[in-house]
Backbone as JSON Lines, residues from 0, in Angstrom:
{"i":0,"aa":"M","n":[-27.78,-92.24,24.0],"ca":[-27.68,-91.59,25.28],"c":[-26.22,-91.36,25.66]}
{"i":1,"aa":"S","n":[-25.38,-92.31,25.35],"ca":[-23.97,-92.15,25.7],"c":[-23.34,-91.05,24.85]}
{"i":2,"aa":"Y","n":[-23.84,-90.87,23.65],"ca":[-23.32,-89.81,22.79],"c":[-23.56,-88.45,23.43]}
{"i":3,"aa":"Q","n":[-24.76,-88.23,23.91],"ca":[-25.08,-86.95,24.54],"c":[-24.23,-86.71,25.79]}
{"i":4,"aa":"Q","n":[-24.02,-87.77,26.55],"ca":[-23.21,-87.6,27.76],"c":[-21.76,-87.27,27.4]}
{"i":5,"aa":"N","n":[-21.23,-87.93,26.36],"ca":[-19.86,-87.65,25.94],"c":[-19.74,-86.2,25.43]}
{"i":6,"aa":"T","n":[-20.74,-85.78,24.71],"ca":[-20.73,-84.4,24.22],"c":[-20.8,-83.44,25.38]}
{"i":7,"aa":"Y","n":[-21.61,-83.75,26.34],"ca":[-21.75,-82.88,27.5],"c":[-20.43,-82.78,28.26]}
{"i":8,"aa":"Y","n":[-19.81,-83.92,28.46],"ca":[-18.54,-83.91,29.2],"c":[-17.45,-83.18,28.42]}
{"i":9,"aa":"S","n":[-17.42,-83.39,27.09],"ca":[-16.37,-82.71,26.32],"c":[-16.61,-81.2,26.31]}
{"i":10,"aa":"R","n":[-17.85,-80.79,26.37],"ca":[-18.14,-79.36,26.43],"c":[-17.79,-78.8,27.8]}
{"i":11,"aa":"R","n":[-18.02,-79.59,28.81],"ca":[-17.72,-79.12,30.17],"c":[-16.22,-78.95,30.38]}
{"i":12,"aa":"Q","n":[-15.45,-79.78,29.68],"ca":[-14.01,-79.73,29.89],"c":[-13.38,-78.5,29.24]}
{"i":13,"aa":"Q","n":[-14.04,-77.93,28.26],"ca":[-13.5,-76.73,27.61],"c":[-13.68,-75.53,28.53]}
{"i":14,"aa":"N","n":[-12.78,-74.62,28.42],"ca":[-12.86,-73.41,29.21],"c":[-13.6,-72.33,28.42]}
{"i":15,"aa":"W","n":[-14.83,-72.1,28.76],"ca":[-15.63,-71.08,28.08],"c":[-15.59,-69.81,28.89]}
{"i":16,"aa":"S","n":[-15.43,-68.71,28.22],"ca":[-15.47,-67.43,28.9],"c":[-16.8,-66.74,28.59]}
{"i":17,"aa":"R","n":[-16.97,-65.56,29.08],"ca":[-18.22,-64.84,28.89],"c":[-18.46,-64.51,27.42]}
{"i":18,"aa":"N","n":[-19.74,-64.42,27.06],"ca":[-20.19,-63.99,25.73],"c":[-19.67,-64.87,24.6]}
{"i":19,"aa":"Q","n":[-19.5,-66.13,24.86],"ca":[-19.13,-67.06,23.8],"c":[-20.26,-68.06,23.63]}
{"i":20,"aa":"N","n":[-20.45,-68.46,22.39],"ca":[-21.49,-69.41,22.07],"c":[-21.06,-70.8,22.54]}
{"i":21,"aa":"T","n":[-21.85,-71.42,23.37],"ca":[-21.46,-72.72,23.94],"c":[-22.16,-73.87,23.25]}
{"i":22,"aa":"T","n":[-22.95,-73.58,22.22],"ca":[-23.61,-74.66,21.49],"c":[-22.89,-74.9,20.19]}
{"i":23,"aa":"R","n":[-22.89,-76.13,19.76],"ca":[-22.27,-76.49,18.5],"c":[-23.27,-77.27,17.67]}
{"i":24,"aa":"F","n":[-23.23,-77.03,16.37],"ca":[-24.09,-77.76,15.46],"c":[-23.34,-78.97,14.95]}
{"i":25,"aa":"V","n":[-23.9,-80.12,15.13],"ca":[-23.3,-81.36,14.64],"c":[-24.23,-81.88,13.56]}
{"i":26,"aa":"S","n":[-23.75,-81.89,12.3],"ca":[-24.56,-82.31,11.17],"c":[-24.73,-83.82,11.18]}
{"i":27,"aa":"A","n":[-25.93,-84.26,10.87],"ca":[-26.21,-85.69,10.77],"c":[-25.8,-86.22,9.4]}
{"i":28,"aa":"I","n":[-25.61,-85.33,8.43],"ca":[-25.27,-85.74,7.08],"c":[-23.75,-85.63,6.91]}
{"i":29,"aa":"K","n":[-23.15,-86.7,6.52],"ca":[-21.71,-86.72,6.26],"c":[-21.49,-86.92,4.77]}
{"i":30,"aa":"L","n":[-20.62,-86.07,4.18],"ca":[-20.32,-86.18,2.77],"c":[-18.97,-86.86,2.59]}
{"i":31,"aa":"G","n":[-18.92,-87.73,1.61],"ca":[-17.68,-88.44,1.33],"c":[-16.83,-87.68,0.32]}
{"i":32,"aa":"P","n":[-15.7,-88.25,-0.05],"ca":[-14.8,-87.57,-0.99],"c":[-15.4,-87.42,-2.38]}
{"i":33,"aa":"V","n":[-16.24,-88.36,-2.81],"ca":[-16.87,-88.26,-4.13],"c":[-17.85,-87.1,-4.15]}
{"i":34,"aa":"A","n":[-18.64,-86.97,-3.09],"ca":[-19.61,-85.88,-3.01],"c":[-18.9,-84.53,-2.97]}
{"i":35,"aa":"H","n":[-17.79,-84.46,-2.24],"ca":[-17.02,-83.22,-2.22],"c":[-16.48,-82.88,-3.6]}
{"i":36,"aa":"T","n":[-16.0,-83.88,-4.31],"ca":[-15.47,-83.66,-5.65],"c":[-16.56,-83.16,-6.59]}
{"i":37,"aa":"I","n":[-17.74,-83.76,-6.49],"ca":[-18.87,-83.35,-7.34],"c":[-19.28,-81.92,-7.01]}
{"i":38,"aa":"L","n":[-19.34,-81.59,-5.73],"ca":[-19.71,-80.22,-5.34],"c":[-18.69,-79.2,-5.84]}
{"i":39,"aa":"I","n":[-17.43,-79.51,-5.76],"ca":[-16.39,-78.6,-6.25],"c":[-16.49,-78.44,-7.76]}
{"i":40,"aa":"A","n":[-16.75,-79.55,-8.47],"ca":[-16.91,-79.49,-9.93],"c":[-18.11,-78.63,-10.29]}
{"i":41,"aa":"L","n":[-19.2,-78.76,-9.56],"ca":[-20.39,-77.94,-9.82],"c":[-20.11,-76.45,-9.57]}
{"i":42,"aa":"M","n":[-19.38,-76.16,-8.5],"ca":[-19.05,-74.76,-8.21],"c":[-18.17,-74.17,-9.31]}
{"i":43,"aa":"I","n":[-17.19,-74.94,-9.77],"ca":[-16.32,-74.47,-10.86],"c":[-17.13,-74.25,-12.12]}
{"i":44,"aa":"T","n":[-18.08,-75.15,-12.4],"ca":[-18.93,-75.02,-13.59],"c":[-19.78,-73.76,-13.5]}
{"i":45,"aa":"V","n":[-20.37,-73.5,-12.34],"ca":[-21.2,-72.31,-12.18],"c":[-20.36,-71.05,-12.33]}
{"i":46,"aa":"L","n":[-19.17,-71.02,-11.75],"ca":[-18.29,-69.86,-11.92],"c":[-17.88,-69.67,-13.38]}
{"i":47,"aa":"G","n":[-17.65,-70.75,-14.08],"ca":[-17.31,-70.66,-15.5],"c":[-18.46,-70.1,-16.32]}
{"i":48,"aa":"L","n":[-19.68,-70.53,-16.01],"ca":[-20.84,-70.01,-16.73],"c":[-21.05,-68.53,-16.44]}
{"i":49,"aa":"I","n":[-20.83,-68.12,-15.22],"ca":[-20.94,-66.7,-14.89],"c":[-19.91,-65.9,-15.67]}
{"i":50,"aa":"Y","n":[-18.69,-66.41,-15.74],"ca":[-17.64,-65.73,-16.5],"c":[-18.01,-65.63,-17.97]}
{"i":51,"aa":"L","n":[-18.53,-66.72,-18.54],"ca":[-18.91,-66.7,-19.96],"c":[-20.02,-65.71,-20.24]}
{"i":52,"aa":"T","n":[-21.0,-65.63,-19.36],"ca":[-22.08,-64.67,-19.59],"c":[-21.55,-63.24,-19.55]}
{"i":53,"aa":"Q","n":[-20.63,-62.97,-18.64],"ca":[-20.06,-61.62,-18.58],"c":[-19.22,-61.33,-19.82]}
{"i":54,"aa":"A","n":[-18.46,-62.31,-20.28],"ca":[-17.61,-62.1,-21.46],"c":[-18.45,-61.9,-22.72]}
{"i":55,"aa":"T","n":[-19.52,-62.67,-22.88],"ca":[-20.37,-62.51,-24.07],"c":[-21.15,-61.21,-24.01]}
{"i":56,"aa":"R","n":[-21.48,-60.76,-22.82],"ca":[-22.2,-59.49,-22.71],"c":[-21.32,-58.35,-23.21]}
{"i":57,"aa":"T","n":[-20.03,-58.35,-22.86],"ca":[-19.15,-57.29,-23.32],"c":[-18.9,-57.38,-24.82]}
{"i":58,"aa":"S","n":[-18.85,-58.58,-25.37],"ca":[-18.67,-58.69,-26.82],"c":[-19.92,-58.24,-27.54]}
{"i":59,"aa":"G","n":[-21.09,-58.44,-26.94],"ca":[-22.32,-57.92,-27.53],"c":[-22.31,-56.41,-27.58]}
{"i":60,"aa":"Y","n":[-21.82,-55.77,-26.53],"ca":[-21.69,-54.31,-26.53],"c":[-20.68,-53.87,-27.58]}
{"i":61,"aa":"G","n":[-19.63,-54.65,-27.78],"ca":[-18.64,-54.32,-28.8],"c":[-19.24,-54.38,-30.19]}
{"i":62,"aa":"Y","n":[-20.12,-55.34,-30.44],"ca":[-20.77,-55.47,-31.74],"c":[-21.67,-54.27,-31.99]}
{"i":63,"aa":"E","n":[-22.44,-53.85,-30.98],"ca":[-23.3,-52.68,-31.12],"c":[-22.47,-51.42,-31.35]}
{"i":64,"aa":"A","n":[-21.36,-51.31,-30.64],"ca":[-20.49,-50.14,-30.8],"c":[-19.9,-50.12,-32.21]}
{"i":65,"aa":"Q","n":[-19.57,-51.27,-32.75],"ca":[-19.02,-51.34,-34.1],"c":[-20.06,-50.87,-35.12]}
{"i":66,"aa":"Q","n":[-21.31,-51.29,-34.94],"ca":[-22.37,-50.85,-35.85],"c":[-22.57,-49.34,-35.78]}
{"i":67,"aa":"I","n":[-22.52,-48.79,-34.58],"ca":[-22.68,-47.35,-34.41],"c":[-21.51,-46.61,-35.06]}
{"i":68,"aa":"D","n":[-20.3,-47.14,-34.91],"ca":[-19.13,-46.51,-35.55],"c":[-19.27,-46.52,-37.07]}
{"i":69,"aa":"E","n":[-19.76,-47.61,-37.63],"ca":[-19.97,-47.67,-39.08],"c":[-21.01,-46.65,-39.51]}
{"i":70,"aa":"Q","n":[-22.06,-46.51,-38.72],"ca":[-23.1,-45.54,-39.03],"c":[-22.54,-44.12,-38.97]}
{"i":71,"aa":"I","n":[-21.72,-43.85,-37.99],"ca":[-21.1,-42.51,-37.86],"c":[-20.21,-42.22,-39.07]}
{"i":72,"aa":"S","n":[-19.43,-43.2,-39.51],"ca":[-18.55,-42.97,-40.67],"c":[-19.37,-42.73,-41.94]}
{"i":73,"aa":"Q","n":[-20.47,-43.46,-42.11],"ca":[-21.33,-43.23,-43.28],"c":[-21.94,-41.83,-43.24]}
{"i":74,"aa":"L","n":[-22.38,-41.41,-42.06],"ca":[-22.97,-40.07,-41.94],"c":[-21.92,-38.98,-42.17]}
{"i":75,"aa":"N","n":[-20.68,-39.21,-41.73],"ca":[-19.61,-38.23,-41.98],"c":[-19.31,-38.11,-43.47]}
{"i":76,"aa":"E","n":[-19.32,-39.24,-44.18],"ca":[-19.11,-39.2,-45.63],"c":[-20.24,-38.45,-46.31]}
{"i":77,"aa":"E","n":[-21.46,-38.7,-45.87],"ca":[-22.61,-38.02,-46.46],"c":[-22.55,-36.51,-46.17]}
{"i":78,"aa":"K","n":[-22.1,-36.16,-44.97],"ca":[-21.95,-34.75,-44.61],"c":[-20.91,-34.07,-45.5]}
{"i":79,"aa":"A","n":[-19.79,-34.75,-45.73],"ca":[-18.76,-34.19,-46.6],"c":[-19.3,-33.99,-48.01]}
{"i":80,"aa":"D","n":[-20.06,-34.95,-48.53],"ca":[-20.65,-34.81,-49.87],"c":[-21.62,-33.63,-49.91]}
{"i":81,"aa":"L","n":[-22.41,-33.46,-48.87],"ca":[-23.36,-32.36,-48.84],"c":[-22.66,-31.0,-48.74]}
{"i":82,"aa":"E","n":[-21.54,-30.95,-48.02],"ca":[-20.78,-29.7,-47.95],"c":[-20.2,-29.33,-49.31]}
{"i":83,"aa":"I","n":[-19.74,-30.32,-50.04],"ca":[-19.23,-30.07,-51.39],"c":[-20.36,-29.58,-52.3]}
{"i":84,"aa":"E","n":[-21.5,-30.19,-52.19],"ca":[-22.66,-29.78,-53.0],"c":[-23.09,-28.35,-52.64]}
{"i":85,"aa":"K","n":[-23.06,-28.04,-51.35],"ca":[-23.41,-26.68,-50.91],"c":[-22.43,-25.67,-51.47]}
{"i":86,"aa":"A","n":[-21.15,-25.99,-51.42],"ca":[-20.14,-25.08,-51.96],"c":[-20.32,-24.87,-53.45]}
{"i":87,"aa":"R","n":[-20.67,-25.92,-54.16],"ca":[-20.88,-25.82,-55.61],"c":[-22.09,-24.95,-55.9]}
{"i":88,"aa":"L","n":[-23.16,-25.13,-55.13],"ca":[-24.39,-24.38,-55.39],"c":[-24.26,-22.91,-54.99]}
{"i":89,"aa":"T","n":[-23.46,-22.62,-54.01],"ca":[-23.34,-21.23,-53.57],"c":[-22.12,-20.53,-54.16]}
{"i":90,"aa":"A","n":[-21.53,-21.11,-55.15],"ca":[-20.36,-20.48,-55.78],"c":[-20.78,-19.18,-56.45]}
{"i":91,"aa":"L","n":[-19.89,-18.23,-56.5],"ca":[-20.18,-16.9,-57.04],"c":[-20.53,-16.95,-58.52]}
{"i":92,"aa":"D","n":[-19.84,-17.79,-59.25],"ca":[-20.13,-17.89,-60.68],"c":[-21.55,-18.41,-60.9]}
{"i":93,"aa":"T","n":[-21.94,-19.33,-60.09],"ca":[-23.28,-19.88,-60.21],"c":[-24.32,-18.8,-59.93]}
{"i":94,"aa":"L","n":[-24.06,-17.97,-58.94],"ca":[-24.99,-16.9,-58.6],"c":[-25.05,-15.84,-59.69]}
{"i":95,"aa":"K","n":[-23.9,-15.51,-60.25],"ca":[-23.89,-14.49,-61.3],"c":[-24.64,-14.93,-62.55]}
{"i":96,"aa":"N","n":[-24.55,-16.18,-62.86],"ca":[-25.17,-16.69,-64.08],"c":[-26.58,-17.22,-63.84]}
{"i":97,"aa":"S","n":[-27.13,-17.02,-62.69],"ca":[-28.47,-17.53,-62.41],"c":[-29.53,-16.64,-63.08]}
{"i":98,"aa":"N","n":[-30.71,-17.15,-63.19],"ca":[-31.82,-16.41,-63.8],"c":[-32.16,-15.17,-62.98]}
{"i":99,"aa":"V","n":[-32.09,-15.25,-61.7],"ca":[-32.42,-14.12,-60.84],"c":[-31.43,-13.0,-61.05]}
{"i":100,"aa":"A","n":[-30.16,-13.32,-61.16],"ca":[-29.13,-12.3,-61.36],"c":[-29.24,-11.66,-62.74]}
{"i":101,"aa":"R","n":[-29.66,-12.39,-63.73],"ca":[-29.8,-11.85,-65.09],"c":[-30.94,-10.84,-65.16]}
{"i":102,"aa":"E","n":[-31.99,-11.07,-64.39],"ca":[-33.14,-10.19,-64.44],"c":[-32.95,-8.93,-63.61]}
{"i":103,"aa":"M","n":[-31.9,-8.86,-62.81],"ca":[-31.65,-7.67,-62.01],"c":[-31.14,-6.54,-62.9]}
{"i":104,"aa":"T","n":[-31.5,-5.32,-62.53],"ca":[-31.03,-4.15,-63.27],"c":[-30.22,-3.28,-62.33]}
{"i":105,"aa":"T","n":[-29.39,-2.45,-62.89],"ca":[-28.61,-1.53,-62.07],"c":[-29.5,-0.35,-61.7]}
{"i":106,"aa":"P","n":[-29.34,0.18,-60.51],"ca":[-30.2,1.31,-60.11],"c":[-29.84,2.58,-60.88]}
{"i":107,"aa":"V","n":[-30.83,3.46,-61.07],"ca":[-30.64,4.7,-61.81],"c":[-29.82,5.67,-60.98]}
{"i":108,"aa":"S","n":[-30.17,5.8,-59.71],"ca":[-29.4,6.7,-58.85],"c":[-29.23,6.04,-57.49]}
{"i":109,"aa":"T","n":[-28.14,6.39,-56.89],"ca":[-27.86,5.86,-55.56],"c":[-27.69,7.02,-54.62]}
{"i":110,"aa":"E","n":[-28.42,7.01,-53.55],"ca":[-28.33,8.07,-52.57],"c":[-27.91,7.5,-51.24]}
{"i":111,"aa":"Y","n":[-27.12,8.28,-50.51],"ca":[-26.66,7.86,-49.2],"c":[-27.15,8.84,-48.15]}
{"i":112,"aa":"V","n":[-27.46,8.38,-47.0],"ca":[-27.9,9.23,-45.91],"c":[-26.69,9.66,-45.13]}
{"i":113,"aa":"E","n":[-26.62,10.96,-44.8],"ca":[-25.47,11.46,-44.07],"c":[-25.83,11.77,-42.65]}
């Protein structure tokens, strides 16, 4: 009972103006220095775990990007090989010596439209 009266008197002695909260929350639970230390250690641990998850997530993306880059380089090499093969197959000498070219005959007469 004396606690409430002391609180009431200490509140009355303060100068409160309009639109200010005049109630205060007084916690019944008091934490000591050991509890504060443990709470700070837990907060640091949680922040560290969050940092690690973010760091490993970016390295995972880096690994996927590396695989895609390797795939792109392999496909570029294959494309270059196919372009060389295409050039070899479409070479003029190859066309002249093909079976289709051998069976062709020269036309008897050539006429042009004027």
